[in-house]
C-alpha positions as CSV (number, residue, x, y, z in Angstrom):
1,M,0.1,0.7,0.2
2,A,1.8,3.4,-1.3
3,A,2.2,6.1,2.4
4,C,-0.8,9.0,2.9
5,K,0.1,11.9,1.3
6,T,-0.4,15.0,3.7
7,C,-2.6,17.7,2.3
8,G,-1.5,20.8,1.2
9,V,2.1,19.6,2.1
10,D,2.6,16.1,-0.9
11,A,2.4,16.1,-4.1
12,P,0.1,16.1,-6.3
13,Y,-1.9,18.0,-3.5
14,A,-0.2,21.0,-2.4
15,G,-2.8,23.8,-2.1
16,L,-5.4,21.2,-1.0
17,Y,-6.2,20.5,2.6
18,G,-8.0,18.2,4.2
19,H,-10.9,18.2,6.7
20,T,-10.9,15.0,7.7
21,A,-9.3,11.7,7.8
22,N,-9.2,8.6,4.8
23,R,-10.3,10.6,2.4
24,D,-8.7,10.3,-0.9
25,V,-9.5,14.1,-2.4
26,C,-8.3,16.7,-0.7
27,V,-10.0,20.1,-0.7
28,Q,-9.6,23.9,0.5
29,C,-10.3,25.0,4.7
30,N,-13.0,26.8,5.3
31,L,-12.8,30.5,5.5
32,G,-11.9,31.8,9.1
33,E,-9.7,28.4,9.2
34,K,-5.8,27.9,8.5
35,V,-4.5,24.5,7.5
36,D,-1.9,22.3,10.1
37,T,1.4,22.3,8.0
38,S,2.7,19.1,10.2
39,T,-1.1,17.4,9.8
40,G,-2.7,18.6,6.5
41,V,-5.8,19.7,8.9
42,C,-8.0,22.9,8.6
43,T,-8.0,23.8,12.6
44,D,-10.3,27.8,13.0
45,C,-8.9,30.6,13.2
46,P,-8.7,31.5,17.6
47,K,-11.0,34.4,18.7
48,G,-9.4,37.9,18.0
49,Y,-8.1,35.8,14.8
50,E,-9.2,36.7,11.3
51,Q,-8.4,34.4,7.9
52,P,-10.3,36.2,5.1
53,L,-8.9,33.5,2.9
54,N,-9.1,30.0,1.6
55,S,-5.9,29.7,-0.6
56,Y,-2.9,27.9,1.0
57,Q,-2.6,29.5,4.7
58,T,-1.1,28.2,7.4
59,S,-1.4,31.3,10.0
60,C,-3.7,33.4,11.1
61,K,-4.4,37.5,10.8
62,I,-4.6,39.2,14.6
63,C,-8.1,41.7,14.8
64,D,-6.0,45.3,14.2
65,P,-6.8,47.9,17.5
66,G,-10.6,49.5,17.0
67,E,-11.6,45.1,15.6
68,Y,-12.6,42.1,17.3
69,A,-13.5,38.4,16.2
70,P,-16.1,37.1,19.0
71,N,-16.0,33.5,17.8
72,V,-13.1,31.5,16.7
73,G,-13.1,30.1,13.0
74,T,-13.7,34.7,11.9
75,A,-13.3,34.8,8.5
76,S,-12.9,39.3,9.1
77,C,-12.2,40.6,12.4
78,T,-16.1,42.9,12.8
79,K,-14.4,46.7,13.9
80,C,-15.7,48.3,16.9
81,E,-19.5,49.6,17.2
82,L,-20.6,52.7,18.0
83,G,-19.7,53.8,22.0
84,R,-17.0,51.9,22.0
85,Y,-13.2,51.2,21.1
86,Q,-11.1,48.6,21.2
87,S,-6.7,49.6,22.2
88,E,-5.6,46.8,22.1
89,S,-5.3,44.1,19.3
90,G,-5.9,40.2,19.1
91,Q,-9.4,40.9,20.7
92,D,-12.6,39.0,21.7
93,E,-14.6,42.0,22.7
94,C,-14.3,46.3,22.6
95,E,-15.1,47.9,25.6
96,K,-17.8,50.4,26.3
97,C,-16.5,54.3,26.1
98,S,-16.9,55.4,29.8
99,P,-18.7,58.5,30.9
100,G,-17.4,61.7,29.8
101,R,-16.6,60.5,26.3
102,H,-18.3,58.7,22.9
103,A,-17.4,56.7,20.2
104,D,-19.0,58.5,16.7
105,V,-17.9,56.5,13.9
106,R,-17.0,52.9,14.7
107,E,-13.4,51.3,14.4
108,L,-12.4,53.5,17.5
109,T,-9.1,52.8,19.2
110,V,-9.5,55.2,22.3
111,C,-13.0,56.7,23.2
112,K,-14.0,60.8,22.6
113,N,-14.1,63.4,25.2
114,C,-16.5,65.4,25.6
115,A,-16.4,68.9,24.9
116,A,-16.7,71.9,27.1
117,G,-20.0,72.6,27.2
118,K,-21.1,69.3,27.4
119,R,-21.6,66.1,28.9
120,G,-21.7,62.5,28.9
121,P,-23.4,60.5,31.6
122,N,-23.5,56.9,31.0
123,N,-21.7,54.5,29.3
124,E,-21.6,53.3,25.5
125,M,-22.4,57.2,24.4
126,T,-22.8,57.6,20.8
127,H,-22.4,61.8,21.0
128,C,-22.5,64.2,24.5
129,E,-24.7,65.5,25.1
130,A,-25.6,70.2,25.2
131,C,-25.6,71.0,28.8
132,P,-29.4,72.5,29.3
133,K,-30.1,76.0,29.9
134,G,-29.2,77.3,33.5
135,L,-26.1,74.3,33.4
136,Y,-22.3,74.6,32.4
137,Q,-19.2,72.7,31.8
138,N,-15.9,74.7,31.6
139,E,-14.3,71.4,30.9
140,E,-13.5,68.3,28.7
141,A,-14.7,64.2,29.7
142,K,-16.9,65.2,32.1
143,S,-20.3,63.1,33.0
144,E,-22.5,65.6,34.6
145,C,-22.9,69.7,33.9
146,R,-22.5,72.3,36.7
147,D,-24.7,74.7,38.5
148,C,-25.0,78.3,37.6
149,A,-23.7,80.2,40.7
150,I,-26.2,82.6,42.2
151,H,-25.6,85.8,40.1
152,T,-24.6,84.6,37.1
153,Y,-27.3,82.3,33.9
154,T,-27.1,81.1,31.3
155,D,-29.8,81.5,27.8
156,Q,-28.7,79.0,25.4
157,T,-27.2,75.2,26.1
158,G,-24.0,73.8,25.3
159,Q,-22.1,76.1,27.3
160,S,-19.3,76.4,28.5
161,G,-19.2,79.4,31.1
162,C,-22.5,81.2,32.7
163,K,-22.8,85.1,32.0
164,N,-22.6,87.5,35.3
165,C,-26.0,89.6,35.8
166,P,-24.9,93.0,34.1
167,A,-24.0,96.1,36.9
168,G,-27.0,97.0,38.9
169,K,-28.2,93.6,39.2
170,Y,-28.1,91.1,41.6
171,G,-29.0,86.8,41.5
172,D,-32.2,86.3,43.3
173,A,-31.4,82.7,44.7
174,G,-35.6,81.7,44.3
175,R,-35.2,82.2,39.6
176,N,-34.3,79.4,37.5
177,R,-30.5,80.5,36.6
178,D,-31.7,79.6,32.8
179,S,-32.5,83.6,31.2
180,S,-31.3,87.0,32.8
181,S,-34.7,86.8,34.2
182,H,-32.7,85.8,37.8
183,C,-31.2,89.0,37.8
184,V,-32.3,91.8,39.4
185,N,-32.2,95.4,40.4
186,C,-30.4,96.7,43.2
187,G,-32.2,99.6,45.4
188,A,-31.4,102.7,46.4
189,G,-28.6,103.5,48.5
190,K,-27.3,99.6,46.9
191,Y,-24.8,99.1,44.3
192,S,-23.1,96.1,41.8
193,T,-20.4,95.4,39.2
194,G,-21.4,92.9,36.9
195,V,-19.2,90.6,38.3
196,A,-21.2,88.2,39.6
197,S,-21.8,89.4,43.3
198,G,-24.7,90.4,45.2
199,C,-25.6,94.5,45.8
200,V,-23.8,96.0,48.1
201,N,-24.0,99.5,50.6
202,C,-22.9,102.7,49.5
203,P,-19.4,103.1,51.2
204,G,-18.8,106.9,53.3
205,G,-19.2,109.7,51.1
206,Q,-21.2,108.1,49.0
207,Y,-25.2,107.7,48.2
208,Q,-27.2,106.3,45.7
209,N,-31.0,107.0,45.6
210,Q,-31.6,105.2,42.3
211,G,-32.5,101.5,41.9
212,G,-30.3,99.1,39.4
213,Q,-27.3,101.1,39.0
214,G,-23.5,100.3,38.8
215,G,-21.6,102.8,41.3
216,C,-22.0,105.3,43.7
217,R,-22.5,108.6,43.8
218,S,-20.1,111.3,45.8
219,L,-21.4,112.5,48.2
220,V,-20.3,116.3,48.7
221,L,-22.3,118.9,50.7
222,R,-21.6,122.7,50.0
223,R,-22.5,125.6,52.2
224,V,-21.6,129.1,52.5
225,L,-20.8,130.7,55.5
226,G,-20.5,133.7,55.4
227,R,-17.2,135.2,52.7
228,F,-16.6,131.3,52.3
229,T,-17.8,128.3,50.1
230,V,-17.0,125.2,52.4
231,E,-17.6,121.7,50.7
232,E,-18.0,118.6,53.6
233,I,-17.6,114.8,52.8
234,C,-21.8,113.4,55.1
235,D,-22.7,110.6,56.2
236,H,-25.9,110.2,54.9
237,A,-29.3,108.0,54.7
238,F,-32.6,107.9,53.1
239,H,-36.4,108.1,53.6
240,G,-37.9,106.7,50.1
241,S,-35.0,109.4,48.4
242,V,-35.2,111.7,50.1
243,I,-31.4,112.5,52.1
244,Y,-30.6,113.3,55.8
245,W,-27.4,114.6,56.4
246,L,-25.4,113.3,59.3
247,S,-22.1,113.7,60.1
248,C,-19.9,115.2,57.6
249,K,-16.0,115.6,57.7
250,D,-13.0,116.7,55.3
251,R,-14.1,119.7,55.2
252,K,-12.8,122.6,52.3
253,S,-13.4,126.0,52.3
254,T,-12.9,128.4,49.4
255,R,-12.6,132.0,49.6
256,L,-15.3,134.2,48.0
257,N,-14.6,137.3,45.4
């Protein structure tokens, strides 16, 4: 009896490989298989590998980063789906993007950071969400947006910072911070400079008898005493819009001609 020949190795069967023993004809391996050169038997490619050809292949190709092969005998690696990534080669699954990151295209090797003004609250995000009105985010790769502080607001979505209440106004803690209506006028005798702070009292020597102002006025009392004009900076009090003079200081006298 003639000796058996090894499929894929011995003539006349070079390039053909057998699936089973005791055959008189060699056949090609299937896609996703490789031939064992010592036995001529076709074997499945392991997970994380592919074999898209059924010509004489003695090895399998490893899946690239951004791809995976979940089963043995895979013909072609699969690109990572939206919301997932794979940074290593030869893997049988892709990883989920973590909160604050996303994958809006397939075959990513690393997830993209959510931009400032956006959030990624969940795993496996395919896109990031714009921060709603009244919220902001000034950093990348964050899962949540931040509340605007008192005296500030945002009236648009997707903002990386909040707007300050304008000069002469302050933020009402009882009002939502999603529009300029969060800001209300300072009362008489007070002012604000529009730098995210509340209203403050006018300092001594200054006054403000109107609401909604960004500064106070110098308070100078001028009196004529004999042949002199006397200017004094005076502390004061209000009753409605009427000024009541209190103590005065820093007197300056000017002789009349």
